[in-house]
Structure formats: C-alpha cells, structure tokens
Predicted model as a PDB file, atoms N, CA, C, CB and O in Angstrom, pLDDT in the B-factor column:
MODEL        1                                                                  
ATOM      1  N   MET A   1       0.921  -1.192   0.013  1.00 63.00           N  
ATOM      2  CA  MET A   1      -0.016  -0.013   0.063  1.00 63.00           C  
ATOM      3  C   MET A   1       0.870   1.327  -0.066  1.00 63.00           C  
ATOM      4  CB  MET A   1      -0.901  -0.022   1.502  1.00 63.00           C  
ATOM      5  O   MET A   1       1.909   1.385   0.592  1.00 63.00           O  
ATOM      6  N   PRO A   2       0.579   2.166  -0.709  1.00 87.00           N  
ATOM      7  CA  PRO A   2       1.673   3.324  -0.916  1.00 87.00           C  
ATOM      8  C   PRO A   2       1.391   4.387   0.370  1.00 87.00           C  
ATOM      9  CB  PRO A   2       1.450   4.192  -2.598  1.00 87.00           C  
ATOM     10  O   PRO A   2       2.147   5.332   0.598  1.00 87.00           O  
ATOM     11  N   ILE A   3       0.377   4.137   1.048  1.00 90.00           N  
ATOM     12  CA  ILE A   3       0.401   5.007   2.294  1.00 90.00           C  
ATOM     13  C   ILE A   3       1.091   4.390   3.534  1.00 90.00           C  
ATOM     14  CB  ILE A   3      -1.037   5.351   2.689  1.00 90.00           C  
ATOM     15  O   ILE A   3       0.628   3.392   4.085  1.00 90.00           O  
ATOM     16  N   VAL A   4       2.119   4.963   3.919  1.00 92.00           N  
ATOM     17  CA  VAL A   4       2.801   4.520   5.117  1.00 92.00           C  
ATOM     18  C   VAL A   4       2.401   5.258   6.485  1.00 92.00           C  
ATOM     19  CB  VAL A   4       4.273   4.693   4.869  1.00 92.00           C  
ATOM     20  O   VAL A   4       2.326   6.482   6.594  1.00 92.00           O  
ATOM     21  N   VAL A   5       2.166   4.384   7.459  1.00 93.00           N  
ATOM     22  CA  VAL A   5       1.780   4.912   8.782  1.00 93.00           C  
ATOM     23  C   VAL A   5       3.103   5.080   9.661  1.00 93.00           C  
ATOM     24  CB  VAL A   5       0.704   3.902   9.503  1.00 93.00           C  
ATOM     25  O   VAL A   5       3.824   4.109   9.889  1.00 93.00           O  
ATOM     26  N   ASN A   6       3.345   6.176  10.075  1.00 94.00           N  
ATOM     27  CA  ASN A   6       4.540   6.311  11.052  1.00 94.00           C  
ATOM     28  C   ASN A   6       4.293   6.660  12.335  1.00 94.00           C  
ATOM     29  CB  ASN A   6       5.449   7.234  10.650  1.00 94.00           C  
ATOM     30  O   ASN A   6       4.998   7.477  12.928  1.00 94.00           O  
ATOM     31  N   VAL A   7       3.199   6.027  12.906  1.00 94.00           N  
ATOM     32  CA  VAL A   7       2.983   6.369  14.306  1.00 94.00           C  
ATOM     33  C   VAL A   7       3.767   5.909  15.102  1.00 94.00           C  
ATOM     34  CB  VAL A   7       1.902   6.073  14.769  1.00 94.00           C  
ATOM     35  O   VAL A   7       3.824   6.472  16.196  1.00 94.00           O  
ATOM     36  N   ASP A   8       4.649   4.729  14.850  1.00 93.00           N  
ATOM     37  CA  ASP A   8       5.737   4.058  15.704  1.00 93.00           C  
ATOM     38  C   ASP A   8       6.894   4.968  15.679  1.00 93.00           C  
ATOM     39  CB  ASP A   8       6.173   2.595  15.173  1.00 93.00           C  
ATOM     40  O   ASP A   8       7.627   5.028  16.666  1.00 93.00           O  
ATOM     41  N   VAL A   9       7.104   5.638  14.695  1.00 94.00           N  
ATOM     42  CA  VAL A   9       8.299   6.480  14.561  1.00 94.00           C  
ATOM     43  C   VAL A   9       7.844   7.768  15.495  1.00 94.00           C  
ATOM     44  CB  VAL A   9       8.665   6.877  12.860  1.00 94.00           C  
ATOM     45  O   VAL A   9       8.706   8.090  16.312  1.00 94.00           O  
ATOM     46  N   MET A  10       6.803   8.446  15.507  1.00 96.00           N  
ATOM     47  CA  MET A  10       6.575   9.573  16.273  1.00 96.00           C  
ATOM     48  C   MET A  10       6.568   9.016  17.779  1.00 96.00           C  
ATOM     49  CB  MET A  10       5.213  10.318  15.814  1.00 96.00           C  
ATOM     50  O   MET A  10       7.149   9.691  18.629  1.00 96.00           O  
ATOM     51  N   MET A  11       5.954   7.849  18.143  1.00 96.00           N  
ATOM     52  CA  MET A  11       5.883   7.440  19.373  1.00 96.00           C  
ATOM     53  C   MET A  11       7.475   7.241  20.052  1.00 96.00           C  
ATOM     54  CB  MET A  11       5.000   6.147  19.317  1.00 96.00           C  
ATOM     55  O   MET A  11       7.803   7.446  21.221  1.00 96.00           O  
ATOM     56  N   ALA A  12       8.269   6.807  18.995  1.00 96.00           N  
ATOM     57  CA  ALA A  12       9.724   6.592  19.572  1.00 96.00           C  
ATOM     58  C   ALA A  12      10.400   8.075  19.785  1.00 96.00           C  
ATOM     59  CB  ALA A  12      10.710   5.621  18.442  1.00 96.00           C  
ATOM     60  O   ALA A  12      11.223   8.389  20.645  1.00 96.00           O  
ATOM     61  N   ARG A  13       9.917   8.765  18.928  1.00 96.00           N  
ATOM     62  CA  ARG A  13      10.626  10.392  19.041  1.00 96.00           C  
ATOM     63  C   ARG A  13       9.955  10.788  20.480  1.00 96.00           C  
ATOM     64  CB  ARG A  13      10.053  11.742  17.526  1.00 96.00           C  
ATOM     65  O   ARG A  13      10.729  11.270  21.307  1.00 96.00           O  
ATOM     66  N   ARG A  14       8.773  10.651  20.801  1.00 96.00           N  
ATOM     67  CA  ARG A  14       8.143  11.158  22.042  1.00 96.00           C  
ATOM     68  C   ARG A  14       8.277  10.406  23.216  1.00 96.00           C  
ATOM     69  CB  ARG A  14       6.823  11.325  21.875  1.00 96.00           C  
ATOM     70  O   ARG A  14       7.764  10.716  24.291  1.00 96.00           O  
ATOM     71  N   LYS A  15       9.071   9.267  22.975  1.00 97.00           N  
ATOM     72  CA  LYS A  15       9.262   8.236  24.088  1.00 97.00           C  
ATOM     73  C   LYS A  15       7.847   7.794  24.830  1.00 97.00           C  
ATOM     74  CB  LYS A  15      10.295   8.889  25.218  1.00 97.00           C  
ATOM     75  O   LYS A  15       7.691   7.691  26.047  1.00 97.00           O  
ATOM     76  N   MET A  16       7.077   7.611  24.033  1.00 96.00           N  
ATOM     77  CA  MET A  16       5.754   6.958  24.552  1.00 96.00           C  
ATOM     78  C   MET A  16       5.480   5.505  23.972  1.00 96.00           C  
ATOM     79  CB  MET A  16       4.490   7.903  24.145  1.00 96.00           C  
ATOM     80  O   MET A  16       5.716   5.122  22.826  1.00 96.00           O  
ATOM     81  N   SER A  17       4.962   4.826  24.961  1.00 95.00           N  
ATOM     82  CA  SER A  17       4.646   3.523  24.726  1.00 95.00           C  
ATOM     83  C   SER A  17       3.154   3.437  24.072  1.00 95.00           C  
ATOM     84  CB  SER A  17       4.789   2.746  26.063  1.00 95.00           C  
ATOM     85  O   SER A  17       2.293   4.314  24.150  1.00 95.00           O  
ATOM     86  N   LEU A  18       3.051   2.240  23.442  1.00 94.00           N  
ATOM     87  CA  LEU A  18       1.686   2.081  22.914  1.00 94.00           C  
ATOM     88  C   LEU A  18       0.555   2.166  24.119  1.00 94.00           C  
ATOM     89  CB  LEU A  18       1.607   0.638  22.136  1.00 94.00           C  
ATOM     90  O   LEU A  18      -0.510   2.729  23.867  1.00 94.00           O  
ATOM     91  N   ASN A  19       0.767   1.669  25.278  1.00 95.00           N  
ATOM     92  CA  ASN A  19      -0.173   1.541  26.188  1.00 95.00           C  
ATOM     93  C   ASN A  19      -0.440   3.108  26.563  1.00 95.00           C  
ATOM     94  CB  ASN A  19       0.297   0.559  27.381  1.00 95.00           C  
ATOM     95  O   ASN A  19      -1.620   3.459  26.592  1.00 95.00           O  
ATOM     96  N   GLU A  20       0.445   3.959  26.817  1.00 96.00           N  
ATOM     97  CA  GLU A  20       0.228   5.329  27.190  1.00 96.00           C  
ATOM     98  C   GLU A  20      -0.385   6.052  25.893  1.00 96.00           C  
ATOM     99  CB  GLU A  20       1.629   6.013  27.706  1.00 96.00           C  
ATOM    100  O   GLU A  20      -1.237   6.907  26.138  1.00 96.00           O  
ATOM    101  N   LEU A  21      -0.120   5.863  24.777  1.00 96.00           N  
ATOM    102  CA  LEU A  21      -0.875   6.364  23.643  1.00 96.00           C  
ATOM    103  C   LEU A  21      -2.162   5.955  23.682  1.00 96.00           C  
ATOM    104  CB  LEU A  21      -0.349   6.001  22.421  1.00 96.00           C  
ATOM    105  O   LEU A  21      -3.062   6.781  23.525  1.00 96.00           O  
ATOM    106  N   SER A  22      -2.411   4.727  23.880  1.00 95.00           N  
ATOM    107  CA  SER A  22      -3.893   4.175  23.762  1.00 95.00           C  
ATOM    108  C   SER A  22      -4.662   4.871  24.764  1.00 95.00           C  
ATOM    109  CB  SER A  22      -4.045   2.567  24.002  1.00 95.00           C  
ATOM    110  O   SER A  22      -5.788   5.267  24.466  1.00 95.00           O  
ATOM    111  N   GLN A  23      -4.089   5.109  26.164  1.00 95.00           N  
ATOM    112  CA  GLN A  23      -4.769   5.823  27.321  1.00 95.00           C  
ATOM    113  C   GLN A  23      -5.150   7.156  26.876  1.00 95.00           C  
ATOM    114  CB  GLN A  23      -3.865   5.942  28.589  1.00 95.00           C  
ATOM    115  O   GLN A  23      -6.332   7.499  26.901  1.00 95.00           O  
ATOM    116  N   LYS A  24      -4.140   8.001  26.433  1.00 95.00           N  
ATOM    117  CA  LYS A  24      -4.473   9.338  26.021  1.00 95.00           C  
ATOM    118  C   LYS A  24      -5.327   9.578  24.892  1.00 95.00           C  
ATOM    119  CB  LYS A  24      -3.379   9.982  25.780  1.00 95.00           C  
ATOM    120  O   LYS A  24      -5.907  10.662  24.830  1.00 95.00           O  
ATOM    121  N   VAL A  25      -5.505   8.609  23.873  1.00 95.00           N  
ATOM    122  CA  VAL A  25      -6.332   8.882  22.593  1.00 95.00           C  
ATOM    123  C   VAL A  25      -7.493   8.100  23.029  1.00 95.00           C  
ATOM    124  CB  VAL A  25      -5.661   8.383  21.068  1.00 95.00           C  
ATOM    125  O   VAL A  25      -8.454   8.319  22.291  1.00 95.00           O  
ATOM    126  N   ASP A  26      -7.720   7.344  23.878  1.00 93.00           N  
ATOM    127  CA  ASP A  26      -9.047   6.388  24.215  1.00 93.00           C  
ATOM    128  C   ASP A  26      -9.315   5.567  23.145  1.00 93.00           C  
ATOM    129  CB  ASP A  26     -10.413   7.169  24.501  1.00 93.00           C  
ATOM    130  O   ASP A  26     -10.458   5.479  22.697  1.00 93.00           O  
ATOM    131  N   ILE A  27      -8.236   4.859  22.611  1.00 94.00           N  
ATOM    132  CA  ILE A  27      -8.497   3.773  21.650  1.00 94.00           C  
ATOM    133  C   ILE A  27      -7.825   2.476  22.161  1.00 94.00           C  
ATOM    134  CB  ILE A  27      -7.959   4.156  20.207  1.00 94.00           C  
ATOM    135  O   ILE A  27      -6.799   2.415  22.839  1.00 94.00           O  
ATOM    136  N   THR A  28      -8.647   1.365  21.680  1.00 95.00           N  
ATOM    137  CA  THR A  28      -8.041   0.050  22.373  1.00 95.00           C  
ATOM    138  C   THR A  28      -6.811  -0.189  21.745  1.00 95.00           C  
ATOM    139  CB  THR A  28      -8.939  -1.285  22.248  1.00 95.00           C  
ATOM    140  O   THR A  28      -6.537   0.311  20.654  1.00 95.00           O  
ATOM    141  N   LEU A  29      -5.881  -1.090  22.510  1.00 95.00           N  
ATOM    142  CA  LEU A  29      -4.754  -1.295  22.097  1.00 95.00           C  
ATOM    143  C   LEU A  29      -4.827  -2.121  20.710  1.00 95.00           C  
ATOM    144  CB  LEU A  29      -4.041  -1.895  23.164  1.00 95.00           C  
ATOM    145  O   LEU A  29      -4.032  -1.893  19.799  1.00 95.00           O  
ATOM    146  N   ALA A  30      -5.651  -2.911  20.638  1.00 95.00           N  
ATOM    147  CA  ALA A  30      -5.952  -3.640  19.309  1.00 95.00           C  
ATOM    148  C   ALA A  30      -6.099  -2.652  18.132  1.00 95.00           C  
ATOM    149  CB  ALA A  30      -7.309  -4.496  19.427  1.00 95.00           C  
ATOM    150  O   ALA A  30      -5.449  -2.776  17.094  1.00 95.00           O  
ATOM    151  N   ASN A  31      -6.856  -1.814  18.320  1.00 94.00           N  
ATOM    152  CA  ASN A  31      -7.112  -0.872  17.206  1.00 94.00           C  
ATOM    153  C   ASN A  31      -5.802   0.050  17.062  1.00 94.00           C  
ATOM    154  CB  ASN A  31      -8.486   0.037  17.507  1.00 94.00           C  
ATOM    155  O   ASN A  31      -5.373   0.317  15.940  1.00 94.00           O  
ATOM    156  N   LEU A  32      -5.333   0.411  17.935  1.00 93.00           N  
ATOM    157  CA  LEU A  32      -4.056   1.358  17.782  1.00 93.00           C  
ATOM    158  C   LEU A  32      -2.888   0.531  17.163  1.00 93.00           C  
ATOM    159  CB  LEU A  32      -3.545   1.986  19.289  1.00 93.00           C  
ATOM    160  O   LEU A  32      -2.118   1.096  16.386  1.00 93.00           O  
ATOM    161  N   SER A  33      -2.730  -0.763  17.470  1.00 93.00           N  
ATOM    162  CA  SER A  33      -1.739  -1.561  17.007  1.00 93.00           C  
ATOM    163  C   SER A  33      -2.034  -1.822  15.589  1.00 93.00           C  
ATOM    164  CB  SER A  33      -1.606  -2.772  17.799  1.00 93.00           C  
ATOM    165  O   SER A  33      -1.059  -1.711  14.845  1.00 93.00           O  
ATOM    166  N   ILE A  34      -3.295  -2.184  14.973  1.00 94.00           N  
ATOM    167  CA  ILE A  34      -3.583  -2.289  13.712  1.00 94.00           C  
ATOM    168  C   ILE A  34      -3.143  -1.042  12.812  1.00 94.00           C  
ATOM    169  CB  ILE A  34      -4.956  -2.549  13.664  1.00 94.00           C  
ATOM    170  O   ILE A  34      -2.608  -1.174  11.712  1.00 94.00           O  
ATOM    171  N   LEU A  35      -3.441   0.206  13.427  1.00 92.00           N  
ATOM    172  CA  LEU A  35      -3.149   1.440  12.820  1.00 92.00           C  
ATOM    173  C   LEU A  35      -1.563   1.643  12.866  1.00 92.00           C  
ATOM    174  CB  LEU A  35      -3.945   2.599  13.557  1.00 92.00           C  
ATOM    175  O   LEU A  35      -1.046   2.257  11.932  1.00 92.00           O  
ATOM    176  N   LYS A  36      -0.863   1.216  13.782  1.00 88.00           N  
ATOM    177  CA  LYS A  36       0.544   1.389  13.842  1.00 88.00           C  
ATOM    178  C   LYS A  36       1.363   0.496  12.821  1.00 88.00           C  
ATOM    179  CB  LYS A  36       0.973   1.104  15.244  1.00 88.00           C  
ATOM    180  O   LYS A  36       2.407   0.848  12.272  1.00 88.00           O  
ATOM    181  N   THR A  37       0.736  -0.680  12.662  1.00 89.00           N  
ATOM    182  CA  THR A  37       1.488  -1.705  11.782  1.00 89.00           C  
ATOM    183  C   THR A  37       0.971  -1.395  10.359  1.00 89.00           C  
ATOM    184  CB  THR A  37       1.185  -3.342  12.225  1.00 89.00           C  
ATOM    185  O   THR A  37       1.218  -2.189   9.451  1.00 89.00           O  
ATOM    186  N   GLY A  38       0.336  -0.384  10.155  1.00 86.00           N  
ATOM    187  CA  GLY A  38      -0.091  -0.081   8.938  1.00 86.00           C  
ATOM    188  C   GLY A  38      -1.299  -0.909   8.181  1.00 86.00           C  
ATOM    189  O   GLY A  38      -1.599  -0.719   7.002  1.00 86.00           O  
ATOM    190  N   LYS A  39      -1.903  -1.798   8.998  1.00 91.00           N  
ATOM    191  CA  LYS A  39      -2.852  -2.835   8.461  1.00 91.00           C  
ATOM    192  C   LYS A  39      -4.401  -2.131   8.361  1.00 91.00           C  
ATOM    193  CB  LYS A  39      -2.834  -4.234   9.535  1.00 91.00           C  
ATOM    194  O   LYS A  39      -5.380  -2.692   7.869  1.00 91.00           O  
ATOM    195  N   ALA A  40      -4.384  -0.968   8.862  1.00 91.00           N  
ATOM    196  CA  ALA A  40      -5.712  -0.215   8.803  1.00 91.00           C  
ATOM    197  C   ALA A  40      -6.179   0.210   7.352  1.00 91.00           C  
ATOM    198  CB  ALA A  40      -5.592   1.089   9.678  1.00 91.00           C  
ATOM    199  O   ALA A  40      -5.298   0.541   6.558  1.00 91.00           O  
ATOM    200  N   LYS A  41      -7.356   0.223   6.994  1.00 91.00           N  
ATOM    201  CA  LYS A  41      -7.775   0.529   5.868  1.00 91.00           C  
ATOM    202  C   LYS A  41      -8.356   1.868   5.720  1.00 91.00           C  
ATOM    203  CB  LYS A  41      -8.552  -0.365   5.531  1.00 91.00           C  
ATOM    204  O   LYS A  41      -8.595   2.321   4.601  1.00 91.00           O  
ATOM    205  N   ALA A  42      -8.615   2.580   6.895  1.00 93.00           N  
ATOM    206  CA  ALA A  42      -8.965   3.937   7.078  1.00 93.00           C  
ATOM    207  C   ALA A  42      -8.621   4.381   8.559  1.00 93.00           C  
ATOM    208  CB  ALA A  42     -10.475   4.128   6.744  1.00 93.00           C  
ATOM    209  O   ALA A  42      -8.250   3.660   9.486  1.00 93.00           O  
ATOM    210  N   VAL A  43      -8.827   5.694   8.549  1.00 93.00           N  
ATOM    211  CA  VAL A  43      -8.721   6.199   9.907  1.00 93.00           C  
ATOM    212  C   VAL A  43      -9.544   7.433  10.001  1.00 93.00           C  
ATOM    213  CB  VAL A  43      -7.267   6.476  10.310  1.00 93.00           C  
ATOM    214  O   VAL A  43      -9.511   8.229   9.063  1.00 93.00           O  
ATOM    215  N   ARG A  44     -10.272   7.663  11.036  1.00 94.00           N  
ATOM    216  CA  ARG A  44     -11.270   8.610  11.214  1.00 94.00           C  
ATOM    217  C   ARG A  44     -10.392  10.015  11.486  1.00 94.00           C  
ATOM    218  CB  ARG A  44     -12.317   8.138  12.470  1.00 94.00           C  
ATOM    219  O   ARG A  44      -9.312   9.986  12.076  1.00 94.00           O  
ATOM    220  N   PHE A  45     -10.900  11.045  11.063  1.00 96.00           N  
ATOM    221  CA  PHE A  45     -10.310  12.349  11.288  1.00 96.00           C  
ATOM    222  C   PHE A  45     -10.161  12.624  12.856  1.00 96.00           C  
ATOM    223  CB  PHE A  45     -11.211  13.460  10.587  1.00 96.00           C  
ATOM    224  O   PHE A  45      -9.200  13.195  13.371  1.00 96.00           O  
ATOM    225  N   SER A  46     -11.237  12.138  13.499  1.00 95.00           N  
ATOM    226  CA  SER A  46     -11.258  12.555  14.989  1.00 95.00           C  
ATOM    227  C   SER A  46     -10.156  11.718  15.630  1.00 95.00           C  
ATOM    228  CB  SER A  46     -12.749  12.280  15.747  1.00 95.00           C  
ATOM    229  O   SER A  46      -9.566  12.202  16.596  1.00 95.00           O  
ATOM    230  N   THR A  47      -9.820  10.493  15.180  1.00 95.00           N  
ATOM    231  CA  THR A  47      -8.805   9.667  15.710  1.00 95.00           C  
ATOM    232  C   THR A  47      -7.375  10.244  15.480  1.00 95.00           C  
ATOM    233  CB  THR A  47      -8.935   8.309  15.107  1.00 95.00           C  
ATOM    234  O   THR A  47      -6.484  10.289  16.328  1.00 95.00           O  
ATOM    235  N   LEU A  48      -7.293  10.747  13.978  1.00 96.00           N  
ATOM    236  CA  LEU A  48      -6.042  11.333  13.739  1.00 96.00           C  
ATOM    237  C   LEU A  48      -5.735  12.530  14.568  1.00 96.00           C  
ATOM    238  CB  LEU A  48      -5.947  11.666  12.389  1.00 96.00           C  
ATOM    239  O   LEU A  48      -4.642  12.772  15.080  1.00 96.00           O  
ATOM    240  N   GLU A  49      -6.836  13.268  14.647  1.00 97.00           N  
ATOM    241  CA  GLU A  49      -6.763  14.605  15.648  1.00 97.00           C  
ATOM    242  C   GLU A  49      -6.182  14.248  16.976  1.00 97.00           C  
ATOM    243  CB  GLU A  49      -8.280  15.276  15.967  1.00 97.00           C  
ATOM    244  O   GLU A  49      -5.250  14.908  17.437  1.00 97.00           O  
ATOM    245  N   ALA A  50      -6.699  13.222  17.614  1.00 97.00           N  
ATOM    246  CA  ALA A  50      -6.336  12.818  18.834  1.00 97.00           C  
ATOM    247  C   ALA A  50      -4.974  12.325  18.931  1.00 97.00           C  
ATOM    248  CB  ALA A  50      -7.194  11.906  19.259  1.00 97.00           C  
ATOM    249  O   ALA A  50      -4.241  12.578  19.887  1.00 97.00           O  
ATOM    250  N   ILE A  51      -4.642  11.613  17.921  1.00 97.00           N  
ATOM    251  CA  ILE A  51      -3.304  11.165  18.055  1.00 97.00           C  
ATOM    252  C   ILE A  51      -2.218  12.236  17.734  1.00 97.00           C  
ATOM    253  CB  ILE A  51      -3.132   9.995  17.184  1.00 97.00           C  
ATOM    254  O   ILE A  51      -1.094  12.181  18.232  1.00 97.00           O  
ATOM    255  N   CYS A  52      -2.580  13.125  16.951  1.00 97.00           N  
ATOM    256  CA  CYS A  52      -1.877  14.371  16.586  1.00 97.00           C  
ATOM    257  C   CYS A  52      -1.581  14.980  18.096  1.00 97.00           C  
ATOM    258  CB  CYS A  52      -2.863  15.431  15.528  1.00 97.00           C  
ATOM    259  O   CYS A  52      -0.477  15.067  18.634  1.00 97.00           O  
ATOM    260  N   LYS A  53      -2.664  15.318  18.554  1.00 97.00           N  
ATOM    261  CA  LYS A  53      -2.715  16.076  19.904  1.00 97.00           C  
ATOM    262  C   LYS A  53      -1.856  15.322  20.987  1.00 97.00           C  
ATOM    263  CB  LYS A  53      -4.280  16.206  20.441  1.00 97.00           C  
ATOM    264  O   LYS A  53      -1.064  15.933  21.705  1.00 97.00           O  
ATOM    265  N   ALA A  54      -2.058  13.949  21.068  1.00 97.00           N  
ATOM    266  CA  ALA A  54      -1.229  13.187  22.202  1.00 97.00           C  
ATOM    267  C   ALA A  54       0.306  13.236  21.769  1.00 97.00           C  
ATOM    268  CB  ALA A  54      -1.749  11.505  22.375  1.00 97.00           C  
ATOM    269  O   ALA A  54       1.196  13.138  22.613  1.00 97.00           O  
ATOM    270  N   LEU A  55       0.558  13.386  20.464  1.00 97.00           N  
ATOM    271  CA  LEU A  55       2.062  13.132  20.140  1.00 97.00           C  
ATOM    272  C   LEU A  55       2.596  14.473  19.889  1.00 97.00           C  
ATOM    273  CB  LEU A  55       2.338  12.144  18.836  1.00 97.00           C  
ATOM    274  O   LEU A  55       3.809  14.644  19.770  1.00 97.00           O  
ATOM    275  N   ASP A  56       1.746  15.441  19.803  1.00 97.00           N  
ATOM    276  CA  ASP A  56       2.228  16.794  19.377  1.00 97.00           C  
ATOM    277  C   ASP A  56       2.818  16.999  18.130  1.00 97.00           C  
ATOM    278  CB  ASP A  56       3.115  17.248  20.217  1.00 97.00           C  
ATOM    279  O   ASP A  56       3.941  17.492  18.025  1.00 97.00           O  
ATOM    280  N   CYS A  57       2.123  16.645  17.154  1.00 97.00           N  
ATOM    281  CA  CYS A  57       2.703  16.543  15.710  1.00 97.00           C  
ATOM    282  C   CYS A  57       1.556  16.686  14.674  1.00 97.00           C  
ATOM    283  CB  CYS A  57       3.469  15.093  15.469  1.00 97.00           C  
ATOM    284  O   CYS A  57       0.376  16.669  15.024  1.00 97.00           O  
ATOM    285  N   GLN A  58       1.920  16.815  13.489  1.00 97.00           N  
ATOM    286  CA  GLN A  58       1.042  17.204  12.362  1.00 97.00           C  
ATOM    287  C   GLN A  58       0.422  15.853  11.737  1.00 97.00           C  
ATOM    288  CB  GLN A  58       1.906  18.067  11.229  1.00 97.00           C  
ATOM    289  O   GLN A  58       0.941  14.783  12.052  1.00 97.00           O  
ATOM    290  N   PRO A  59      -0.466  15.875  11.025  1.00 96.00           N  
ATOM    291  CA  PRO A  59      -0.875  14.639  10.169  1.00 96.00           C  
ATOM    292  C   PRO A  59       0.244  14.092   9.213  1.00 96.00           C  
ATOM    293  CB  PRO A  59      -2.127  15.019   9.265  1.00 96.00           C  
ATOM    294  O   PRO A  59       0.465  12.888   9.076  1.00 96.00           O  
ATOM    295  N   GLY A  60       0.876  15.010   8.614  1.00 95.00           N  
ATOM    296  CA  GLY A  60       1.737  14.623   7.696  1.00 95.00           C  
ATOM    297  C   GLY A  60       3.140  13.990   8.395  1.00 95.00           C  
ATOM    298  O   GLY A  60       4.045  13.497   7.722  1.00 95.00           O  
ATOM    299  N   ASP A  61       3.155  14.091   9.839  1.00 96.00           N  
ATOM    300  CA  ASP A  61       4.022  13.389  10.507  1.00 96.00           C  
ATOM    301  C   ASP A  61       3.893  12.058  10.684  1.00 96.00           C  
ATOM    302  CB  ASP A  61       4.139  13.850  11.514  1.00 96.00           C  
ATOM    303  O   ASP A  61       4.843  11.295  10.856  1.00 96.00           O  
ATOM    304  N   LEU A  62       2.605  11.710  10.645  1.00 95.00           N  
ATOM    305  CA  LEU A  62       2.265  10.484  10.704  1.00 95.00           C  
ATOM    306  C   LEU A  62       1.872   9.574   9.502  1.00 95.00           C  
ATOM    307  CB  LEU A  62       1.395  10.531  11.488  1.00 95.00           C  
ATOM    308  O   LEU A  62       1.989   8.354   9.610  1.00 95.00           O  
ATOM    309  N   LEU A  63       1.490  10.046   8.563  1.00 95.00           N  
ATOM    310  CA  LEU A  63       1.173   9.647   7.330  1.00 95.00           C  
ATOM    311  C   LEU A  63       2.060   9.848   6.149  1.00 95.00           C  
ATOM    312  CB  LEU A  63       0.095  10.167   7.099  1.00 95.00           C  
ATOM    313  O   LEU A  63       2.400  11.022   6.005  1.00 95.00           O  
ATOM    314  N   GLU A  64       2.519   9.014   5.273  1.00 93.00           N  
ATOM    315  CA  GLU A  64       3.591   9.314   4.085  1.00 93.00           C  
ATOM    316  C   GLU A  64       2.986   8.416   2.895  1.00 93.00           C  
ATOM    317  CB  GLU A  64       5.356   8.809   4.509  1.00 93.00           C  
ATOM    318  O   GLU A  64       2.523   7.278   2.965  1.00 93.00           O  
ATOM    319  N   TYR A  65       3.117   9.203   1.863  1.00 94.00           N  
ATOM    320  CA  TYR A  65       2.790   8.737   0.598  1.00 94.00           C  
ATOM    321  C   TYR A  65       4.078   8.170  -0.075  1.00 94.00           C  
ATOM    322  CB  TYR A  65       2.143   9.859  -0.215  1.00 94.00           C  
ATOM    323  O   TYR A  65       5.028   8.927  -0.276  1.00 94.00           O  
ATOM    324  N   LYS A  66       4.138   6.724  -0.460  1.00 90.00           N  
ATOM    325  CA  LYS A  66       5.169   6.399  -1.264  1.00 90.00           C  
ATOM    326  C   LYS A  66       4.935   5.723  -2.497  1.00 90.00           C  
ATOM    327  CB  LYS A  66       5.965   5.728  -0.602  1.00 90.00           C  
ATOM    328  O   LYS A  66       4.218   4.737  -2.325  1.00 90.00           O  
ATOM    329  N   LYS A  67       5.292   5.906  -3.708  1.00 87.00           N  
ATOM    330  CA  LYS A  67       5.031   5.307  -4.942  1.00 87.00           C  
ATOM    331  C   LYS A  67       5.401   4.007  -4.690  1.00 87.00           C  
ATOM    332  CB  LYS A  67       5.706   5.898  -6.106  1.00 87.00           C  
ATOM    333  O   LYS A  67       6.251   3.733  -3.843  1.00 87.00           O  
ATOM    334  N   ASP A  68       4.696   2.986  -5.516  1.00 77.00           N  
ATOM    335  CA  ASP A  68       5.021   1.517  -5.577  1.00 77.00           C  
ATOM    336  C   ASP A  68       6.122   1.386  -6.555  1.00 77.00           C  
ATOM    337  CB  ASP A  68       3.778   0.607  -6.000  1.00 77.00           C  
ATOM    338  O   ASP A  68       6.595   0.278  -6.807  1.00 77.00           O  
TER     339      ASP A  68                                                      
ENDMDL                                                                          
END                                                                             
C-alpha cells in the first residue's frame, strides 16, 4: 500500500509507549496496533486529531505517501 503510517516513529521520538498512547487517545490497544502496523484501511479524522494532539505532531508526520 502506498500510504505508510509512521505512528511508531513518532511514538519513539516522543518516548511514548503503545499503552500510554492508547490511554491518552482512548483507543483500544488492538485498534491502535492495527493502525501502527499499517494494516488499517481507514482512519477517522477524530482519531487522527487525537493522535496528533497526544504526540504533538501534524498529520503529515504520521502519514506518508510512497509510490509503488
């Protein structure tokens, strides 16, 4: 898939664990893990907004387009 999700990169930069982000964003660990591994087919803007707020970043820091 040409859209790469860099949630794990931003979590590492902020030294935040998956559990901590899950609590701050109020998303289950399972759903956050699906998003983090790039297996998600969609993401709601409200979820993206909450993750950006928790990680103090922009949507472009989390999502990247790469040509196949």
